[in-house]
N, C-alpha and C positions, 0 to 999 in steps of 0.2 A: 504494500500500500504506500502511495505517495504521501508526503507531508508537505504542507505549505510552510513557509518561514514566517507567515503572519499569524499572530496568536495573542491571546490575553488570558491571564490567570490572576486570581486574587485569593487572599485568605486573611483571617484576623484571629487574634487571641487576646485574652485578658491575663496579664501576668503582674508580678511585683513591680515591673517597670512602668506599667500603665496599660492603656489600650493600644495594642500594636496592630497596624494595618499594613499589609504587604500587597503590592501590585507589581506584576511583571508584564511588560509589553514586548512584542517581538515583530520586527520588520525584516524585509529581505536585505541581505548583504553577502558579499563574496566570502567574508571571513566571520569569525566571532568577534563582535565589537560590543562592549558593554558600557553603559552610562549609569553611574550611581546617583540616586537622589534619596539619600538616607539620613536619618536622624544623626545629629552630631555625636551622640553617645555610642553609635555603632561604627564610627569611621574606622576603628582599628580592625574591624572584621572584613574589610573590603577584599583583601587578598584571599581569605578563606571563602568568601561568598563568590568571588570570581571563579575559583576552581570548581565549586559546587555547581554553578550555573553552566559553565562550559561543558562539564561532563553530562549534564542533563539535556541541554538544548542544542549542543553541537555547533550550530552556525546561526548567524543572523545578527541584526542590530538590536541589542537587548537594552531595555531600560528597567532598572530595579528601583522601586520606590518603597521605602519603609518609613512610616510616620509613627510617632509615639505620642499619645495624649496622656499627659500625667499631671497630677496636682503638685508634684514635688517641684519647687523652684530650681531653675538651672543655676541661679546665682544667689548669693546671700550678702547682707551688709557686713562690712568689717567694722564692728562697733568701736573697737579700740582706736582705729585710725580716725573715724569720724569725730570722736570725742577730742582727740588731739588737734584735729583741724579747727574745731570750734574754739578750743582753748587758745590757739594761736591767733585766730581771727579776732577774739575778744581783746587781745593785746593791741590790735590795730584799730578797731572801731567799736564803739559802744552801741549795741543794739540788742534786740531780743534774740534769744537762742533760736527761735523758730526761723528767723530771717537768716541767721548764720548757718542753720542746717541746710537751707535751700542752696547756699553757696557750697557748703562742704560736700554734699552728695554728688556734685559735678567735678570734684577734684580726683586726681589719680588714685588708684588702688582702693577706692571706697568699696567696690564690689569684688568679691572673691568667688571663683567658680567652685561649685560643689564637687567634691571627689566622687567619681562615678565609675564603678567597675562592674562589668558583666560577668556573672558567674557561669560556670560550665553548664549547669542545668538550664539557665536562661538561654545560653547559646543553642543548646539542644532543642529547646522549645521553638526558637526562631528558625533554626534549620528545618525542623519538621514542618513548620508552616510554609517555608519556602518550597520544600519538596511538594507540598500539597498544591501550591500555586503553580508550580512547574507541571504537575500532572494535569491540572485543568488546562494550562496553556497547550500542552502536547495534544490533548484531546481536541482542542480547538483547531490545532494544526491538521490533525487527521481529517476532521470534517471538511476543512478547506481543501485538503489534498484529494478527497473523493471527487470534488467538482473539477479540480485540475486534471486528474487522471482521465475522467470522462471526456473532457475537452481535447486533451492530447491524443487520446486514442481515436477520436473522431477526425482530427486533422491528419493523423497518419493514414487512416482509411481513405481519406480524400486524395492524399498523395498517391497511395497505391492504386486507386481507381484511375487517376490520370496516367500513371505508369502503364497500366494494362491497356489503356487506349493507345498509348505510344507503341506498345508491342503490336497491337492490331494494325496500326498504320505503317509499321516498318516495311512490310513487303511492298505496299503501294509506293512508299517513298523510294525504294530501290528502283522499281520500274520507272517511276517518274524521272529520276536522275539519269537512268540509262537512255530513256527516250529523248530526253533533253540533249544529251551528249550526241546521240546519233543525228538528231535534227540539226545541231550546230555543224556537224561534219558535212552533212548534205548541202548546207548553205555555203560552205567553203568551196564545194565542187572540186575536191582534190581526190586523187587516187591513193589509198593506203592499203597496206597489207591487212586483210581482215583478221587474220590470227593475231597479229601484233596489236590491232585495235581492240580486239576482245580482251587481250591481256591488260591493256591500259585501263579499260573500263573496270575490270575486276580489281586492279590495284587501287583505282580511284574509290570504288565502293568500299573496299576493305579499310581504306584510310578514314572514311567517314562512317564506318560501321559503329553502331551504338550498343551492340549486344553485351560487351564486357561491362559497360556502364550500367545497363539494365540489371545484369546479374548482381553487381555490387550494390546497387540501389535496393534490390530485393532483400539482400542480406542485412543491410543497414536498417531497413524498416522492421525486419523480424527481430533484430538485435535490440532495437529501440523498445519494442513491445515486451521482450523478455526482461529487459532492465526495469521497465515500469512495474512489472509483476513480480520482480525478484524480492528477496527478503532483506537485502542490504539496507542499512539505515540511511545513508546519505547517497541519493541517486542523482541529485541535481547536476553536479559537475560532470558526471559520466554522461548523462543525457545531453548536456550541452555539447560535449565532444562528438557524440554520435550524430547530433543534428548538423554539426559542421561537415561531417563526412557525407551526410545526405545531400547537403547543399552543394558540395563539390561535384558529386555525380550528376545532379540536376543541371548544374551550370555546363558541364561537359556535353551532356545530351543536347542542351540548347545551342552550344557552339557548333555542333556537328549536324544539327537537324536538317537545315536546308529544306524545310517543309512547313508551310503555314499552319496546318492543323496541329502538327507536333509542337510548333512554337507556342501555340495557344495553351496546350497542355503543360508545357514547361512554365509558362507565366503563372498558370493556376497552381502548379506545384510550389513555385517560389513564394507565392502569396500565402499559401497554407503553412509553409515552413517558417515564414516570418512570424506568423501567429504562434507557432510552437515556441520559437525563440523567446518571444515576449513572455509567454507563460512560464518558461523554464527559469526566468529570473527570480521567480518566487518559489521554486521547488527546493526543498532541503537537500 
């Protein structure tokens, strides 16, 4: 089953730290790229969280948001320093303590940060909830992947349909080229050795023969389907490579075609292949 790189997962828990809300978003990207938007108390966990998410989500542009709603103040007054400030200010100006306090609280080192340390059990709680959010995100990816898989198979079938039409037109194309060459020779009104002329026509037709390209295109289309249905976890990059090989064979058929109906089929194949390439940008 295919997975999209687009997904969303969330979870929440109540702990000693407060109400913790976790949200994970994922978009398409060639590599694993993560952006942290987490509470300041959890900044030290970024390296650990990166390893956890890369192992679970593999690839994509990931945003991890963790917020904590707590009643505990992040900062506290340094009462001793405030009292010293007020005492010094009194020696400069005679006024009410309340007025001096307004000045003192804006001076340096008045606030001190509360010491905050995450315990191992709290880490485990957060990791468990991140795993839960990842699971939800992966399920979202799988649902998106079903739609992608259906569309990709449809486009491959359309390419195969055009390829079969090209195969049916190939004999007519050979006869058309042969007749055109013979007509050109008659217009020249020159005498040539018939056996030598037939050899030249055979050489010309072999040069523009598209049978090898058709065989390779068939194989690539089958390989594409096999990869889509395979059990490997990351298929996107492999499918991109196969689509490039499909495009190479289609282009060669187009350059050799020399036949208006076949050229139309080639244009249709290219159009469907472009749709495949666009979809593959979002395949994990």
